[in-house]
C-alpha positions as CSV (number, residue, x, y, z in Angstrom):
1,M,-0.1,0.1,0.0
2,A,2.6,2.6,1.1
3,G,4.3,1.9,-2.8
4,R,1.1,2.2,-4.3
5,V,0.6,5.9,-2.4
6,N,4.1,7.0,-3.6
7,M,3.5,6.8,-6.8
8,K,-0.1,8.7,-6.3
9,L,1.9,11.2,-5.4
10,F,4.8,11.2,-8.0
11,Y,1.7,11.3,-10.2
12,G,0.7,14.2,-8.7
13,V,3.6,15.9,-8.7
14,L,4.1,15.2,-12.3
15,V,1.0,17.2,-13.3
16,A,1.6,19.8,-11.6
17,I,4.7,19.9,-13.6
18,A,2.3,19.8,-16.4
19,V,-0.2,22.3,-15.8
20,V,2.6,24.5,-15.6
21,G,5.1,24.0,-18.0
22,V,3.4,22.5,-20.8
23,A,1.9,25.5,-22.9
24,A,5.3,27.5,-22.6
25,V,6.6,24.5,-24.2
26,W,4.6,24.3,-26.9
27,T,5.3,28.1,-27.6
28,A,8.7,27.2,-27.7
29,S,8.4,24.3,-30.0
30,R,7.1,25.5,-32.5
31,S,10.0,26.8,-34.2
32,A,12.1,24.2,-33.5
33,G,11.7,22.5,-36.7
34,A,14.3,24.0,-38.2
35,D,16.0,20.9,-41.0
36,T,19.5,19.5,-40.8
37,T,20.6,16.8,-42.1
38,Q,23.6,14.3,-40.9
39,L,25.3,11.5,-42.9
40,L,26.1,8.5,-40.5
41,D,28.8,6.0,-40.8
42,A,25.6,2.8,-40.9
43,P,22.2,3.0,-39.8
44,V,21.8,3.6,-35.9
45,P,20.6,-0.2,-34.7
46,V,18.1,0.0,-32.1
47,N,19.7,-1.1,-28.7
48,A,18.8,-4.1,-28.1
49,S,19.0,-3.6,-24.1
50,A,16.6,-0.6,-24.6
51,F,12.8,-0.3,-25.5
52,P,13.2,-0.3,-29.1
53,G,9.9,1.9,-29.6
54,Y,6.5,0.9,-31.1
55,V,6.8,0.1,-35.2
56,M,4.0,-0.1,-38.0
57,G,4.5,-1.9,-40.9
58,S,5.8,-5.3,-42.5
59,D,9.3,-6.7,-41.1
60,A,10.2,-7.3,-44.6
61,A,9.9,-3.9,-45.3
62,P,13.4,-2.4,-47.0
63,V,13.4,0.2,-44.6
64,E,12.9,1.5,-41.4
65,I,11.7,5.0,-40.7
66,V,13.0,5.8,-37.1
67,E,11.6,8.7,-35.8
68,Y,12.3,10.5,-32.4
69,A,9.6,12.5,-31.2
70,D,8.1,14.4,-28.5
71,F,4.4,14.7,-27.2
72,T,4.6,18.3,-26.6
73,C,6.7,19.3,-29.7
74,G,4.7,21.2,-31.8
75,A,6.8,20.4,-35.1
76,C,6.0,16.6,-34.5
77,G,2.9,17.1,-34.3
78,T,2.5,19.3,-37.4
79,F,4.3,16.0,-39.1
80,T,2.1,13.9,-37.9
81,I,-0.6,15.8,-39.0
82,L,0.5,17.0,-42.5
83,Q,3.1,14.7,-43.3
84,G,1.7,11.1,-41.3
85,P,-1.0,10.3,-43.4
86,D,0.7,9.8,-46.6
87,I,3.7,8.2,-44.8
88,K,1.2,5.5,-43.7
89,Q,-0.9,5.3,-46.5
90,R,2.1,5.4,-49.4
91,L,4.6,4.4,-48.1
92,V,3.9,2.2,-45.0
93,A,1.1,0.6,-46.5
94,T,2.4,-0.5,-49.7
95,G,5.7,-2.0,-48.0
96,L,7.9,0.1,-49.3
97,A,9.4,1.1,-45.5
98,R,8.0,0.4,-42.2
99,L,8.1,3.5,-38.9
100,R,9.2,3.0,-36.0
101,F,8.4,5.9,-33.5
102,R,10.8,6.3,-30.3
103,A,9.7,8.5,-27.4
104,F,11.8,11.4,-26.9
105,A,11.2,13.5,-23.8
106,L,12.9,16.5,-24.2
107,N,11.3,18.2,-20.5
108,Q,9.4,16.9,-17.4
109,S,6.0,18.1,-19.2
110,S,7.1,15.4,-21.7
111,L,7.0,12.2,-19.5
112,L,3.1,11.9,-18.3
113,P,1.7,12.3,-21.8
114,M,4.6,9.8,-22.9
115,H,3.3,7.5,-19.8
116,A,-0.1,7.3,-21.1
117,A,0.9,6.7,-24.5
118,D,2.8,3.3,-23.1
119,C,-0.4,2.8,-21.2
120,A,-2.3,2.7,-24.4
121,G,0.4,0.7,-25.8
122,E,0.1,-1.8,-22.8
123,Q,-3.3,-2.7,-24.1
124,G,-2.6,-2.3,-27.9
125,R,-3.6,0.6,-28.2
126,F,-0.8,3.0,-28.9
127,W,-1.1,4.5,-32.1
128,E,-4.6,5.3,-31.8
129,M,-2.8,7.6,-28.5
130,H,-0.6,8.5,-30.2
131,D,-3.1,10.3,-33.3
132,Q,-4.9,11.3,-30.3
133,L,-2.0,13.6,-28.7
134,M,-0.5,14.5,-31.7
135,F,-3.7,15.1,-33.6
136,Q,-5.4,17.4,-30.6
137,Q,-2.2,18.9,-29.0
138,R,-3.0,22.2,-28.5
139,D,-6.6,21.3,-27.1
140,W,-4.8,19.7,-24.4
141,M,-1.9,21.1,-23.7
142,S,-3.6,24.4,-23.2
143,A,-6.1,22.7,-20.9
144,S,-6.0,23.5,-17.5
145,R,-6.1,19.8,-16.2
146,P,-4.0,17.7,-19.4
147,M,-4.2,14.6,-17.5
148,R,-7.7,14.8,-17.3
149,M,-8.3,15.2,-21.5
150,I,-5.5,12.8,-21.8
151,R,-7.7,10.4,-19.6
152,D,-10.9,11.0,-22.1
153,Y,-8.7,10.2,-25.1
154,A,-7.9,7.2,-23.5
155,R,-12.0,6.3,-23.5
156,D,-12.0,7.5,-26.7
157,V,-9.5,4.9,-28.4
158,G,-11.4,2.0,-26.4
159,L,-8.7,1.9,-23.1
160,D,-10.1,-0.9,-20.4
161,L,-9.6,3.1,-17.9
162,D,-9.5,0.8,-14.8
163,A,-6.3,-0.8,-16.3
164,Y,-5.2,2.5,-17.9
165,D,-5.4,4.5,-14.5
166,R,-3.8,1.8,-12.5
167,C,-1.0,2.1,-15.3
168,M,-0.9,5.6,-14.7
169,E,-0.9,5.7,-10.5
170,D,1.6,3.4,-10.5
171,G,4.4,4.8,-13.0
172,R,4.3,1.5,-14.8
173,F,6.6,2.8,-17.7
174,M,8.1,5.8,-16.3
175,N,11.7,4.5,-15.4
176,R,11.6,3.0,-19.3
177,I,10.7,6.8,-20.4
178,I,13.7,8.3,-18.9
179,A,16.2,5.2,-19.6
180,T,15.6,5.6,-23.4
181,R,15.8,9.6,-23.4
182,D,19.2,8.8,-21.9
183,E,20.0,6.3,-24.0
184,I,18.9,9.0,-27.4
185,S,20.6,12.0,-25.6
186,G,24.2,9.5,-26.0
187,M,23.2,9.1,-29.9
188,N,23.7,12.9,-30.2
189,I,19.9,13.6,-30.8
190,H,18.9,16.4,-29.3
191,Q,16.0,17.9,-31.6
192,T,12.3,16.4,-32.3
193,P,11.1,15.2,-35.0
194,T,14.4,13.4,-35.8
195,F,14.7,10.5,-38.1
196,D,16.8,7.7,-39.0
197,I,16.5,6.6,-42.8
198,G,19.6,4.1,-43.7
199,Q,22.2,6.4,-43.4
200,I,21.0,9.6,-43.0
201,R,19.8,11.4,-39.8
202,V,17.6,14.7,-40.5
203,S,15.6,16.6,-38.9
204,G,12.7,19.2,-38.7
205,A,9.0,18.8,-39.9
206,I,10.3,17.5,-43.4
207,S,8.3,17.0,-46.1
208,Y,6.9,13.9,-47.5
209,D,8.5,14.5,-50.9
210,S,11.8,14.8,-48.7
211,I,11.1,11.5,-46.3
212,K,10.4,9.2,-49.7
213,V,13.3,10.1,-51.7
214,L,15.3,9.3,-48.3
215,V,13.7,5.9,-48.7
216,E,14.7,5.6,-52.0
217,K,18.0,6.6,-51.4
218,A,18.0,3.7,-48.6
219,T,16.5,1.0,-50.3
220,A,18.5,2.0,-53.7
221,Q,21.8,1.0,-51.2
222,T,20.1,-1.9,-49.1
223,Q,19.0,-3.3,-52.7
224,A,23.4,-2.3,-53.7
225,G,24.5,-3.9,-50.9
226,G,22.3,-7.2,-51.5
227,S,23.7,-7.7,-54.9
228,E,27.7,-8.0,-53.9
């Protein structure tokens, strides 16, 4: 019982942090989408000892798009709204690429929405909650009680709310979120959204056409390597 009480206190403190800081974070992140491109020595493997994130698409896809994003990042929300549908329909659904989402908490206000998404993931509804958080970003980030609104999203996507509440109160995934943040920071990633596509790392809410070109380049490199 003592452990549960302590986690409830922790949950309450994080809610207070989110309420105080979340609007300012969104405003600042709106301008954090400047494009930068970096050539990597090789595609970055997901650390097998860390949480690899959530994957959409076929394991047989020749290219993986790894997205590092934060639910409180305005540029991430913009990317999801504008480019996300095309990526899902024209690249993922067609088998040209698969998408891996790795949550990268840039600040304390990011922790609770990320934890809510993980609690949804526990019930097989991560991507549904992901879309709610990104598409409704302005609404919940400007709300006086953002976590109450996010709980409404949990209901809307069909979660068992009792199980969701227990997951949130227990802080079940908080250590994993923090460990993932530390791992990604060690990869010299400091901006969201950032994408690894083959040997290219690019930051910013880039266009679908840019993503498609990078996928095509990575596919050609993969095919050339396989023919040797």
